[in-house]
DSSP file (Angstrom, degrees, kcal/mol; ACC not computed):
  #  RESIDUE AA STRUCTURE BP1 BP2  ACC     N-H-->O    O-->H-N    N-H-->O    O-->H-N    TCO  KAPPA ALPHA  PHI   PSI    X-CA   Y-CA   Z-CA
    1    1 A M              0   0    0      0, 0.0     2,-0.0     0, 0.0     0, 0.0   0.000 360.0 360.0 360.0 143.5    0.0    0.0   -0.1
    2    2 A S        -     0   0    0      2,-0.2     0, 0.0     1,-0.1     0, 0.0  -0.246 360.0-110.4 -83.0 171.0    1.4    3.4   -1.0
    3    3 A G  S    S+     0   0    0      2,-0.0     2,-0.7    -2,-0.0    -1,-0.1   0.392  86.7 105.5 -81.9   2.0    1.7    6.4    1.4
    4    4 A L        -     0   0    0      4,-0.1    -2,-0.2     3,-0.0     2,-0.2  -0.778  50.8-173.8 -90.6 113.6   -1.0    8.3   -0.5
    5    5 A S     >  -     0   0    0     -2,-0.7     4,-2.0     1,-0.1     5,-0.2  -0.495  38.7-104.5 -93.5 170.6   -4.3    8.3    1.4
    6    6 A Y  H  > S+     0   0    0      1,-0.2     4,-2.3     2,-0.2     5,-0.2   0.875 121.0  51.9 -61.6 -36.5   -7.6    9.7    0.1
    7    7 A E  H  > S+     0   0    0      2,-0.2     4,-2.5     1,-0.2    -1,-0.2   0.860 107.6  50.9 -72.9 -34.2   -7.3   12.8    2.2
    8    8 A T  H  > S+     0   0    0      2,-0.2     4,-2.4     1,-0.2    -1,-0.2   0.934 114.0  44.2 -64.8 -45.5   -3.8   13.6    1.0
    9    9 A V  H  X S+     0   0    0     -4,-2.0     4,-2.7     2,-0.2    -2,-0.2   0.923 114.3  51.5 -63.1 -42.1   -4.9   13.3   -2.7
   10   10 A A  H  X S+     0   0    0     -4,-2.3     4,-2.5     2,-0.2    -2,-0.2   0.925 110.5  46.2 -62.1 -48.0   -8.0   15.3   -1.9
   11   11 A R  H  X S+     0   0    0     -4,-2.5     4,-2.5     1,-0.2    -1,-0.2   0.928 113.0  50.7 -64.3 -44.8   -6.1   18.1   -0.3
   12   12 A F  H  X S+     0   0    0     -4,-2.4     4,-2.8     1,-0.2     5,-0.3   0.926 111.0  48.6 -57.9 -47.5   -3.6   18.2   -3.2
   13   13 A A  H  X S+     0   0    0     -4,-2.7     4,-2.8     1,-0.2    -1,-0.2   0.906 111.2  50.3 -59.9 -41.6   -6.4   18.3   -5.7
   14   14 A Q  H  X S+     0   0    0     -4,-2.5     4,-2.3     2,-0.2    -2,-0.2   0.947 114.8  43.5 -65.1 -48.6   -8.2   21.2   -3.8
   15   15 A Q  H  X S+     0   0    0     -4,-2.5     4,-2.3     1,-0.2    -2,-0.2   0.909 115.4  46.5 -63.9 -43.7   -5.0   23.2   -3.6
   16   16 A F  H  X S+     0   0    0     -4,-2.8     4,-3.0     2,-0.2    -1,-0.2   0.917 113.1  50.4 -61.3 -46.4   -3.9   22.6   -7.2
   17   17 A G  H  X S+     0   0    0     -4,-2.8     4,-2.7    -5,-0.3     5,-0.3   0.892 109.9  50.4 -62.3 -39.8   -7.5   23.4   -8.4
   18   18 A L  H  X S+     0   0    0     -4,-2.3     4,-1.8    -5,-0.2    -1,-0.2   0.926 115.1  42.7 -64.6 -44.6   -7.6   26.7   -6.5
   19   19 A I  H  X S+     0   0    0     -4,-2.3     4,-2.1    -5,-0.2    -2,-0.2   0.908 115.5  50.3 -71.2 -35.7   -4.2   27.8   -7.9
   20   20 A Y  H  X S+     0   0    0     -4,-3.0     4,-2.3     1,-0.2    -2,-0.2   0.929 115.0  40.9 -63.2 -46.8   -5.1   26.6  -11.4
   21   21 A F  H  X S+     0   0    0     -4,-2.7     4,-2.3     1,-0.2    -1,-0.2   0.819 113.2  55.3 -81.0 -25.2   -8.5   28.4  -11.6
   22   22 A G  H  X S+     0   0    0     -4,-1.8     4,-2.4    -5,-0.3    -1,-0.2   0.929 109.1  46.6 -69.1 -39.7   -7.0   31.4   -9.9
   23   23 A L  H  X S+     0   0    0     -4,-2.1     4,-2.5     2,-0.2    -2,-0.2   0.918 112.1  51.0 -63.8 -44.3   -4.3   31.7  -12.6
   24   24 A I  H  X S+     0   0    0     -4,-2.3     4,-2.1     2,-0.2    -1,-0.2   0.891 110.3  49.2 -60.2 -39.0   -6.9   31.2  -15.3
   25   25 A F  H  X S+     0   0    0     -4,-2.3     4,-2.5     2,-0.2    -2,-0.2   0.940 111.0  50.3 -68.1 -43.7   -9.1   34.0  -13.8
   26   26 A L  H  X S+     0   0    0     -4,-2.4     4,-2.5     1,-0.2    -2,-0.2   0.887 109.3  51.2 -56.6 -41.3   -6.0   36.3  -13.7
   27   27 A A  H  X S+     0   0    0     -4,-2.5     4,-2.0     2,-0.2    -1,-0.2   0.886 108.4  51.0 -66.4 -37.6   -5.2   35.5  -17.2
   28   28 A G  H  X S+     0   0    0     -4,-2.1     4,-2.9     2,-0.2    -2,-0.2   0.938 113.1  46.0 -61.6 -45.9   -8.8   36.4  -18.3
   29   29 A V  H  X S+     0   0    0     -4,-2.5     4,-1.6     1,-0.2    -2,-0.2   0.905 112.3  50.0 -63.9 -40.3   -8.6   39.7  -16.4
   30   30 A A  H  < S+     0   0    0     -4,-2.5    -1,-0.2    -5,-0.2    -2,-0.2   0.877 112.7  46.9 -64.6 -39.4   -5.3   40.5  -17.8
   31   31 A Y  H >< S+     0   0    0     -4,-2.0     3,-1.5     1,-0.2    -2,-0.2   0.938 112.9  49.1 -69.2 -48.2   -6.5   39.8  -21.4
   32   32 A A  H 3< S+     0   0    0     -4,-2.9    -2,-0.2     1,-0.3    -1,-0.2   0.787 112.5  48.2 -65.7 -25.9   -9.7   41.8  -21.0
   33   33 A L  T 3< S+     0   0    0     -4,-1.6    -1,-0.3    -5,-0.2    -2,-0.2   0.323  78.1 124.8-102.3  11.6   -7.9   44.8  -19.6
   34   34 A R    X   -     0   0    0     -3,-1.5     3,-1.6    -4,-0.2     4,-0.4  -0.500  60.9-137.8 -68.5 135.4   -5.1   45.0  -22.3
   35   35 A P  G >  S+     0   0    0      0, 0.0     3,-0.9     0, 0.0     4,-0.4   0.780 100.9  63.0 -68.9 -19.9   -5.1   48.4  -23.8
   36   36 A S  G 3  S+     0   0    0      1,-0.2     4,-0.2     2,-0.1     3,-0.1   0.660 103.4  50.9 -75.8 -10.2   -4.7   47.0  -27.3
   37   37 A K  G <> S+     0   0    0     -3,-1.6     4,-2.3    -6,-0.1     5,-0.3   0.468  82.1  94.7 -96.0  -5.0   -8.1   45.2  -27.0
   38   38 A R  H <> S+     0   0    0     -3,-0.9     4,-2.3    -4,-0.4     5,-0.2   0.893  83.6  48.0 -60.0 -45.4  -10.0   48.3  -25.9
   39   39 A A  H  > S+     0   0    0     -4,-0.4     4,-2.5     1,-0.2    -1,-0.2   0.897 112.0  50.7 -59.7 -41.6  -11.3   49.2  -29.4
   40   40 A E  H  > S+     0   0    0     -4,-0.2     4,-1.9     1,-0.2    -2,-0.2   0.933 112.5  46.3 -64.5 -45.5  -12.4   45.7  -30.1
   41   41 A F  H  X S+     0   0    0     -4,-2.3     4,-1.9     2,-0.2    -1,-0.2   0.828 110.7  51.4 -69.1 -32.6  -14.3   45.4  -26.9
   42   42 A Q  H  X S+     0   0    0     -4,-2.3     4,-1.3    -5,-0.3    -1,-0.2   0.925 111.4  48.9 -67.1 -42.2  -16.0   48.8  -27.3
   43   43 A H  H  X S+     0   0    0     -4,-2.5     4,-0.7     1,-0.2    -2,-0.2   0.872 111.0  49.1 -62.0 -37.8  -17.1   47.8  -30.7
   44   44 A A  H >< S+     0   0    0     -4,-1.9     3,-0.7     1,-0.2    -1,-0.2   0.881 108.2  55.5 -72.0 -36.3  -18.4   44.5  -29.4
   45   45 A A  H 3< S+     0   0    0     -4,-1.9    -1,-0.2     1,-0.2    -2,-0.2   0.806 110.6  44.3 -64.9 -31.7  -20.3   46.4  -26.7
   46   46 A R  H >X S+     0   0    0     -4,-1.3     3,-1.5     1,-0.2     4,-1.1   0.550  88.2  91.7 -91.0  -8.8  -22.1   48.6  -29.2
   47   47 A M  G X< S+     0   0    0     -4,-0.7     3,-1.0    -3,-0.7     5,-0.2   0.911  82.7  53.3 -59.0 -46.0  -23.0   45.8  -31.6
   48   48 A P  G 34 S+     0   0    0      0, 0.0    -1,-0.3     0, 0.0    -2,-0.1   0.691 111.7  48.3 -61.8 -15.9  -26.4   45.0  -30.0
   49   49 A L  G <4 S+     0   0    0     -3,-1.5    -2,-0.2    -4,-0.1    -3,-0.1   0.630  89.6 100.4-100.1 -18.5  -27.3   48.8  -30.4
   50   50 A D  S << S-     0   0    0     -4,-1.1     4,-0.0    -3,-1.0    -3,-0.0  -0.291  74.9-129.5 -69.3 157.1  -26.3   49.3  -34.0
   51   51 A D        -     0   0    0      2,-0.0    -1,-0.1     1,-0.0     3,-0.1   0.215  63.5 -82.1 -88.4  12.3  -28.9   49.3  -36.8
   52   52 A G  S    S+     0   0    0      1,-0.3     2,-0.3    -5,-0.2    -2,-0.1   0.430  85.7 142.9  96.7   2.1  -27.0   46.7  -38.8
   53   53 A E        -     0   0    0      2,-0.0    -1,-0.3     1,-0.0    -3,-0.0  -0.555  44.1-139.2 -78.9 140.9  -24.7   49.1  -40.4
   54   54 A Q              0   0    0     -2,-0.3    -1,-0.0     1,-0.1    -3,-0.0  -0.805 360.0 360.0 -99.2 135.2  -21.1   47.9  -40.9
   55   55 A P              0   0    0      0, 0.0    -1,-0.1     0, 0.0    -2,-0.0   0.487 360.0 360.0 -66.2 360.0  -18.2   50.3  -40.2
């Protein structure tokens, strides 16, 4: 029998999952706040209000 118990594996999975999803969240926030994407996101925000005219 190995030294890995259910509690050890569960604790590792919880900690790794927290770190993994935290990094994914921070990457998403960094992507959304990039200055080079500002115009693209502003255009996407106005799309529902446009009358179908293309720029």
